[in-house]
C-alpha positions in Angstrom: -8.3 0.5 18.8 -5.8 -0.1 20.9 -6.3 -1.7 24.1 -6.9 1.2 26.0 -9.4 2.5 24.4 -7.7 5.4 22.2 -7.2 5.7 18.5 -4.1 4.4 17.8 -1.2 7.0 16.2 -1.3 7.3 12.7 1.7 9.0 11.5 1.2 8.3 7.5 -3.2 8.6 7.6 -5.3 5.0 8.4 -6.8 4.3 4.6 -3.8 3.6 3.0 -3.7 2.0 -0.3 -0.7 0.6 -2.9 -1.8 2.4 -6.2 -1.3 0.5 -9.8 0.6 2.3 -11.9 -1.7 2.7 -15.2 0.5 2.0 -18.6 -1.0 2.7 -22.2 -2.4 0.2 -23.8 0.6 -1.2 -25.3 2.1 -0.8 -22.1 5.2 1.1 -23.7 4.3 3.9 -21.3 3.0 5.5 -18.3 -0.6 6.8 -18.6 -0.2 9.6 -16.4 -4.0 10.8 -16.5 -5.3 7.2 -15.6 -3.0 8.1 -12.9 -3.7 11.6 -11.9 -7.7 10.3 -12.1 -6.9 6.9 -10.1 -5.2 8.8 -7.1 -8.3 11.8 -6.9 -10.6 8.7 -7.1 -9.2 7.5 -4.6 -9.1 9.9 -2.4 -12.5 11.5 -2.8 -14.2 8.1 -1.5 -11.8 8.1 2.1 -8.5 7.1 1.4 -6.1 9.4 2.9 -2.7 7.6 2.2 -1.5 6.7 -1.2 1.7 4.4 -1.9 3.5 4.7 -5.1 5.9 2.8 -6.6 5.2 -0.4 -4.8 5.1 -3.9 -5.8 1.2 -3.1 -6.6 2.6 -0.6 -8.7 5.1 -2.8 -10.8 8.2 -0.8 -9.5 10.4 -4.5 -10.6 9.0 -3.1 -14.1 9.5 1.1 -14.2 12.3 3.0 -14.2 13.7 5.7 -11.6 12.4 8.1 -13.9 8.4 6.6 -14.4 8.4 6.3 -10.3 9.5 9.9 -10.0 6.8 10.7 -12.9 4.0 8.8 -10.6 4.8 11.1 -7.9 4.7 14.4 -9.2 1.6 13.4 -11.2 -0.4 12.5 -8.5 0.8 15.3 -6.8 -0.1 17.8 -8.8 -3.6 15.7 -9.3 -4.2 15.3 -5.4 -2.8 18.3 -3.9 -1.3 18.1 -0.2 -4.8 16.8 1.5 -3.1 13.0 1.2 0.0 11.7 2.8 2.1 10.2 0.1 4.9 7.8 0.3 7.2 6.7 -2.6 9.1 2.8 -2.8 12.6 2.6 -2.1 13.4 -0.5 -1.4 15.2 -2.2 -3.5 18.6 -5.5 -2.8 20.7 -2.9 -3.6 21.2 -0.4 -0.7 23.1 2.6 -2.7 20.3 2.0 -5.2 17.5 2.6 -2.6 19.9 5.7 -1.2 19.4 7.5 -4.7 15.6 7.0 -5.2 14.8 8.0 -1.4 16.7 10.9 -2.0 15.2 11.3 -5.2 11.8 10.9 -3.9 12.7 13.4 -0.7 12.8 16.4 -3.2 10.1 15.4 -5.2 8.2 16.5 -1.4 6.9 12.7 -0.5 6.0 12.4 3.0 7.5 9.3 3.7 9.5 6.2 2.4 8.3 2.8 2.1 10.9 0.6 2.5 10.5 -3.3 1.9 13.2 -6.0 3.7 16.2 -6.6 0.9 14.7 -9.4 -1.5 16.1 -12.7 -3.1 19.8 -12.0 -1.8 18.6 -13.1 1.9 20.9 -10.9 3.6 21.5 -11.4 7.6 19.8 -9.4 9.9 22.5 -7.0 10.7 22.8 -6.7 7.0 19.3 -5.9 7.0 19.2 -3.2 9.9 22.2 -1.5 8.2 20.8 -1.8 4.8 17.6 0.8 6.4 19.4 2.4 8.6 21.4 3.9 5.4 18.0 5.1 3.8 16.9 6.8 6.9 19.8 8.8 7.6 20.2 9.8 3.9 17.0 12.5 3.7 14.6 14.0 6.6 12.0 12.0 5.3 10.3 9.5 7.8 9.5 6.0 6.9 8.2 3.0 6.4 9.3 -0.4 6.7 7.5 -2.9 5.1 8.1 -6.4 6.2 6.8 -9.0 3.8 9.0 -12.6 3.4 7.0 -14.4 1.3 8.6 -12.0 -1.2 11.4 -11.2 0.9 12.6 -13.9 1.6 13.8 -13.2 5.2 11.5 -12.0 7.7 12.5 -9.0 10.0 13.6 -10.3 13.5 12.2 -8.9 17.0 14.9 -7.6 17.8 15.7 -6.1 14.3 12.3 -4.4 14.9 13.4 -3.1 18.3 16.4 -1.7 17.2 15.1 0.4 13.8 12.6 1.3 15.9 14.6 3.1 17.9 15.6 5.0 14.6 13.9 9.1 15.4 12.7 9.2 11.1 11.6 5.1 11.6 7.9 5.8 12.3 5.9 2.5 11.2 6.2 -0.7 10.0 3.8 -2.2 6.8 3.3 -5.9 8.3 2.6 -8.9 5.7 4.0 -11.6 8.1 1.3 -11.5 9.6 3.0 -12.5 13.3 0.2 -10.3 15.3 1.6 -11.6 18.2 5.1 -10.3 17.3 3.5 -7.0 16.8 1.7 -6.5 19.7 5.1 -7.4 21.6 6.4 -3.8 19.2 3.7 -2.0 20.6 3.5 -2.6 24.0 7.6 -1.5 24.1 7.8 1.0 21.3 6.3 3.8 19.5 6.3 2.3 16.3 2.4 2.6 14.2 2.1 -0.9 12.4 -0.4 -1.0 9.8 -1.8 -4.1 7.9 -0.4 -5.2 4.4 -2.7 -8.4 4.3 -6.0 -7.2 3.5 -7.6 -10.6 4.8 -5.8 -9.8 8.4 -7.2 -5.2 8.1 -9.6 -6.4 11.2 -7.8 -8.3 13.1 -4.3 -6.0 12.7 -6.6 -3.5 13.6 -8.1 -5.3 16.8 -5.2 -5.2 18.2 -4.1 -1.2 18.2 -2.3 -1.1 14.4 -3.4 2.6 13.1 -4.6 1.6 9.8 -4.1 -0.5 6.4 -1.9 -0.5 2.9 -4.6 -1.8 0.8 -4.2 -3.6 -2.8 -8.0 -4.5 -2.1 -9.0 -1.1 -1.2 -8.7 0.5 -4.1 -11.3 -1.9 -5.7 -13.3 -0.6 -2.7 -12.2 2.3 -1.0 -15.2 2.8 0.5 -16.0 0.1 2.5 -12.4 -0.2 3.9 -13.1 3.7 5.0 -15.8 2.7 6.9 -14.2 -0.9 8.2 -12.0 1.5 9.8 -14.3 4.3 11.0 -16.1 1.0 12.9 -13.1 -0.4 14.7 -12.8 3.5 16.0 -15.7 4.0 17.4 -15.6 0.3 18.6 -18.7 -1.0 16.8 -17.3 -4.7 16.2 -20.6 -5.9 14.8 -20.3 -3.5 11.6 -16.4 -3.9 11.5 -17.2 -8.2 11.0 -20.3 -7.2 8.8 -18.0 -5.6 6.6 -14.9 -7.1 6.8 -17.6 -10.7 6.2 -18.0 -8.8 2.9 -15.3 -7.4 2.0 -13.7 -11.5 2.2 -14.5 -13.0 -1.1 -13.3 -9.5 -3.1 -10.2 -9.9 -0.9 -10.0 -13.9 -1.6 -10.3 -12.5 -5.5 -8.2 -9.9 -5.6 -5.6 -12.0 -4.0 -5.7 -15.1 -5.0 -7.6 -15.7 -8.2 -4.2 -13.9 -10.2 -1.8 -12.0 -9.3 -3.1 -8.1 -7.2 -1.6 -6.8 -9.5 -3.6 -7.5 -12.3 -6.7 -8.6 -10.2 -6.6 -4.8 -9.4 -6.2 -3.3 -12.7 -8.4 -5.6 -14.4 -11.2 -5.0 -11.3 -10.9 -1.2 -11.9 -10.8 -1.3 -15.2 -14.0 -3.3 -14.9 -15.6 -0.5 -12.9 -14.6 2.2 -14.8 -11.9 3.5 -12.7 -8.8 3.0 -14.6 -9.2 3.0 -19.1 -7.5 -0.3 -19.3 -5.6 -3.1 -17.6 -2.5 -3.2 -19.0 0.0 -4.3 -17.0 4.3 -5.4 -17.9 6.2 -8.5 -18.5 6.8 -10.9 -16.5 2.9 -10.7 -15.2 0.5 -12.4 -17.6 -3.5 -10.0 -18.3 -6.7 -11.3 -17.1 -7.9 -14.1 -19.3 -11.2 -14.1 -20.2 -12.6 -17.0 -17.6 -10.8 -14.7 -15.3 -12.1 -11.7 -15.9 -16.0 -13.2 -15.6 -14.7 -14.3 -12.9 -13.5 -11.4 -11.3 -16.4 -9.0 -12.6 -19.3 -11.9 -10.8 -17.2 -11.4 -8.0 -17.6 -7.2 -7.8 -21.1 -7.4 -8.8 -22.1 -9.7 -6.0 -20.2 -7.1 -3.4 -22.4 -4.4 -5.5 -19.4 -2.7 -6.6 -19.4 -3.0 -10.4 -20.5 0.4 -11.0 -18.6 2.9 -12.7 -16.8 5.5 -12.1 -16.6 9.1 -13.4 -13.8 11.7 -11.6 -12.8 15.1 -12.5 -8.8 15.6 -12.4 -8.7 18.5 -9.6 -5.4 20.3 -9.5 -2.9 21.3 -6.9 -3.4 25.4 -7.1 
C-alpha cells in the first residue's frame, strides 16, 4: 500500500508470474498442452499477470516462432482474464523491435523490455533502445532493471526520462534500490513491480503495484494472500506469509538456477509432467530434487494438481 493509504495503480495487474516454458522430455520441442495447463492453474490460483518469453521462460534458447506459439497457446487457454506480457528485450534493438511488433499482432497486453545485456551500452544507448521499441507498437511497456544479468543498471535520470514516454507504464525491479524507486514514484506515475522474490513484501510496503515472481508459480495462493494482506494494511499477516515463503524463495532462487528449480518444483507438485530444460541449463540432480521436495513439504506445497484447460470462447 502506498504512503497515502491507497492501493497503487496496477496497469498490468498485481500478482504476476514469470512463467516457465514447458518442453517435451527431450527438450526438443515445446509442450504446449503443459503450458496451457500451467497457465490455467496459475490463473485459477490468483495470478492475474503472466509474463511469457522472459529469462525464466528460457528466452535465450527458444526461437521467435516458439515464443509466439507460447503466447498463442496461453491466450487460447486462459482467455482475456489475465494480463499477458511478452518478453521482447534483447541486446539487438532491431530484433527487439521485430519481436515487439509480432507480439503486438498476437494481441498481448504489454511488452517486457529488459536492459540490453552483455554489450554494456551507455545510458543514452539504453534509452534510445527502449524508446525505439516503445515507438514500434501501441502496446504498453514494462521496463526490466536487472543489472546482475544485464551488466548495467538503469540510472535514475534514465528511468525519469523513460517514464515520460506515454507507453512506458511500469518497471520490474530486480536491482533492489528501494530508495531510488521511492524517488521515482514520488516524481512520476511509473508503476513498480518487484522482480526479486525475497523483497516482495518490502517492495509492496513502499508502494509497489505488485510482483512478477518466479516462486509465485510454485506458491500462487500464498503470493495472492500476501498482496491482499498488504492491500488491507494487515502487516502481521503479510509478515507471516513472507516468513512462510522465505525458505521456498531461498530454495528456488539459491539452490540452483531459478528456471531449473521452478520446473522441478512444478513437476514434484504434479502441475507439469516433467522438468526438462534446454542447455546450457542442466536438470536438477537427485540430491537437489530431494532437498527441494523437503522444502515443498515443509511449506505444505507438495500436493499434486489436476487442471482442466479452459479454452477461449
